[in-house]
N, C-alpha and C positions, 0 to 999 in steps of 0.2 A: 699605596697598595691594597692598603684596609676598607677605602674605603670602595673598592670595586671587589674587594669577597665578600661587602657589605649588603651595596647592590648587586650581586651577582648571588649573593643567597632572599631580600628580596625581588628577585626578580622569579625563582625557583619558586616561590610558593605562590607568586599570584597568576602566572604561567600555564602552567599545567590545566585547571581546570576548564579549560578555553577550548583544550585539544581531548578531555578526557570522551569516553566516549558512556552515553547513557540511556536505560532500560525505558522503551516506548510499544505500549499496548500500540498496533494497527491492525484496526478494525478496513475488509471494504465490500461491496459488496458490488456485483456486477449485473446490467438489465442491459437487453433491448429493449427499444421503445418501441412498440409495436406500431403507429401511427407512421415511419421513417423505415418505407423498402427497404429490405433488407439488402445490403451491401456484398455479395458474395464477391473475394482475394481468392489469391492462389492456393490451394493446399498451403497450409503448415508447414514447415520443414522438418524435418525430424529429427533438429538435433535444439528444438525450440528453447529448450534449457541451457547452449551452450556458459557454461559459464557460472551459471548461478549455481546455491543455494539454495536443494529443498526444505522447508522453514518440516522441522524437529517435532514430534507424536507432542514435548514436554512442553514446548515450545504455545501449542494451540492454548486456547481462550472462549470461553463461552462465553459467542456475542453480547453485544447486547444493543441493539439499532433493530434488533427486533418490530420496536412499535414504526418503524418508515418501511423498515421489510413490510406491514403490512401494509399499511397504507400505500408502499408502490398499489400491493398486487391488487387492489379488489378498485385501486382504480380503472384498469382495466388496459391503461396506457402503458402496462409498461408488465416489462418477467421477470423474473428475478434467476437470473441465472446462477449464481455465485453468492453463498454468503460462508464470510471465513474473518477470522481475530483471531490473533498471536501476540506474542511478545521479545522483541528482539530488542539488539544490544544497537545504537546509533550511532554515530559521530559525522566531523567532516569528509571517514573517506568512504565510498563512494560503499552499499552492502546490495548486492541483488539475490534475487531470493523467487525459487521455482516454483508458481503454484497451479497444481493440478487439479476437477472434479471429473470422478469418474471411474470408467472400467474401463481400468492398462489396458493394448491392444498392440502391440510388436510399436512401444514406443511411445504411445502417442494417445491424448487421453479427449473428447467429448470437449471438455475448456481445459486448456492449461497458456501457460503464459510466466512471464517475469515481471519483476516491481524493482524497480533499482530506485535505492532511499540513497537520500544524501542533505544530510543533516547541515545549513547556516544557520539568516537571515530568518527563511519561512525553509521547508524542504523538497528537496525538489526531488520529483516522483515524475518515475523513467517508466510510461505500462505498454506493456507487449503482452495483449490473450487472441486464442486461437479461442471459435467457435467453429468446434466440426464435426461433421458429418463423416459417422461412422457407418461402412460400408459393413455384412455381414462375413466377407472377407477378414475383417478389418486392420483396413484401407482409410485413409480419409478420403474423398470422394470432392469436400470443398466445404470450405472456413471463412469466415467473418471476421475481420479484426479489430481490434480495437491496438492503436500506437497511439499512445499519448504521453504530450508530456507538462509538467506548473511544477509552479512555485504554490505549493501549496498551508497555509495556516495551520500552526497546528493547534491542537482539544478541538476543531471545528469543522463541520460536514463540508467537505469539499466534495466537490462535481466534476468530471472532465469529462466531457459532453465528445464526443465521437461520433455524432449523427445516430444513426441504428443504432451503436451502443454505446453502451455510457459504464460511467464505475466511479462510486458518490468512495471514500476513505477517510476514514480520521485515524490524525494520529496524535496518541495525545503523552507528552512526557508523563510516565509513574518514577522517578526521581525527584520532580521540584515542587519545590513550596507548594501547596494550593496558598490561591489569589487568599489576599487576605481581605477579612469583608467590608461593607461600605459601613458606616457609622451612623448613627439616624442622623444623630447632633455633631453637625463642628465647632470643639470650644473654640470658645474663643481667643 
């Protein structure tokens, strides 16, 4: 019985770290690839954010991928549609975030979508975005859609290619220790 209690205590000390949510910074750049003809899909649904939580103003951060945005803009091959950065907790439970940009009209935005993120060996990303054309009456007349799933490596810039629309995303841990520097010489 004593062995069982000791083993239980040891398990409780070792296991929780695998299931804890950690703080991450997420940065995304939504782009249109100008050389690829736009694929107009059906209009974005009115419930585009179904069940997703909007990014709180407190969690917004200053984007760090500005040099990438400058390169994309200078190339004339891409049009940068949206660039956002924020921090949030990620874990083994999926979290769905609503992201929008532009003036809201009847619950629709010029750019709107969701990111569903789940931490594992890689971070599972399910991106679903619409780029809407809204008429003078506030009605969505046409939409372009990016719907892409990926397993992204944390700490690296990843590109989700969806033909005419693409998403650059970088997910960086804010709680993991920094990697150790490589020594100049390896001691004997």
